[in-house]
VOPAGU-2260 file (C-alpha; in pm, 1 decimal, decimal comma):
REM VOPAGU-2260
SITE   aa  ch    i         X         Y         Z
SITE  UNK   A    0     349,4   -5782,4   -3049,1
SITE  UNK   A    1      77,2   -5930,0   -2836,6
SITE  UNK   A    2      25,7   -6307,5   -2837,8
SITE  UNK   A    3    -294,8   -6471,1   -2716,7
SITE  UNK   A    4    -224,7   -6751,6   -2466,6
SITE  UNK   A    5     152,1   -6743,9   -2538,5
SITE  UNK   A    6     357,8   -7040,5   -2425,0
SITE  UNK   A    7     736,6   -7085,5   -2462,0
SITE  UNK   A    8     692,4   -7377,8   -2704,1
SITE  UNK   A    9     563,9   -7127,8   -2965,7
SITE  UNK   A   10     905,3   -6956,0   -2982,5
SITE  UNK   A   11    1054,3   -7183,7   -3249,9
SITE  UNK   A   12     757,2   -7142,1   -3485,3
SITE  UNK   A   13     747,3   -6766,8   -3422,3
SITE  UNK   A   14    1119,7   -6724,6   -3493,3
SITE  UNK   A   15    1087,6   -6928,1   -3815,3
SITE  UNK   A   16     794,2   -6716,4   -3936,5
SITE  UNK   A   17     981,6   -6393,3   -3862,0
SITE  UNK   A   18    1290,2   -6519,5   -4047,2
SITE  UNK   A   19    1081,0   -6618,4   -4351,9
SITE  UNK   A   20     903,0   -6281,0   -4359,8
SITE  UNK   A   21    1230,7   -6088,6   -4332,5
SITE  UNK   A   22    1387,7   -6296,0   -4610,6
SITE  UNK   A   23    1086,4   -6250,2   -4837,0
SITE  UNK   A   24    1085,8   -5873,8   -4778,5
SITE  UNK   A   25    1464,1   -5849,0   -4805,9
SITE  UNK   A   26    1497,0   -5644,8   -4488,7
SITE  UNK   A   27    1710,2   -5656,5   -4176,7
SITE  UNK   A   28    1540,4   -5571,2   -3847,8
SITE  UNK   A   29    1674,3   -5266,1   -3665,2
SITE  UNK   A   30    1585,0   -5412,0   -3325,5
SITE  UNK   A   31    1485,9   -5760,1   -3210,4
SITE  UNK   A   32    1111,8   -5825,4   -3198,3
SITE  UNK   A   33     955,4   -5812,3   -2855,4
SITE  UNK   A   34     625,8   -5951,5   -2740,9
SITE  UNK   A   35     405,1   -6029,9   -2448,1
SITE  UNK   A   36     128,5   -6276,4   -2377,2
SITE  UNK   A   37    -227,7   -6151,8   -2334,6
SITE  UNK   A   38    -546,6   -6320,8   -2221,8
SITE  UNK   A   39    -759,3   -6189,3   -2509,7
SITE  UNK   A   40    -707,1   -6000,3   -2835,9
SITE  UNK   A   41    -856,8   -5662,0   -2924,1
SITE  UNK   A   42   -1075,4   -5830,6   -3188,2
SITE  UNK   A   43   -1228,5   -6175,3   -3164,8
SITE  UNK   A   44   -1047,1   -6448,8   -3356,3
SITE  UNK   A   45    -699,1   -6293,6   -3363,5
SITE  UNK   A   46    -399,2   -6487,5   -3231,5
SITE  UNK   A   47    -137,4   -6213,7   -3281,4
SITE  UNK   A   48    -162,9   -5834,2   -3277,9
SITE  UNK   A   49     117,5   -5609,6   -3400,3
SITE  UNK   A   50     185,0   -5251,7   -3300,5
SITE  UNK   A   51     436,9   -5096,7   -3539,0
SITE  UNK   A   52     608,4   -4766,7   -3603,2
SITE  UNK   A   53     754,4   -4688,3   -3944,2
SITE  UNK   A   54    1049,8   -4451,7   -3969,1
SITE  UNK   A   55    1105,2   -4300,1   -4311,6
SITE  UNK   A   56    1398,0   -4087,6   -4401,4
């Protein structure tokens, strides 16, 4: 994930949102989420971008 203007004080809110999404979807993550701060998003107005790979099988 890429976070615009990331600061460490966002971590609590981010972790809570991830936990809520996982509970709602009823899934367990295979690996912990990783992220990095960026100066600007790919599209104007975004605060978070996600790059994901789905494995089916």
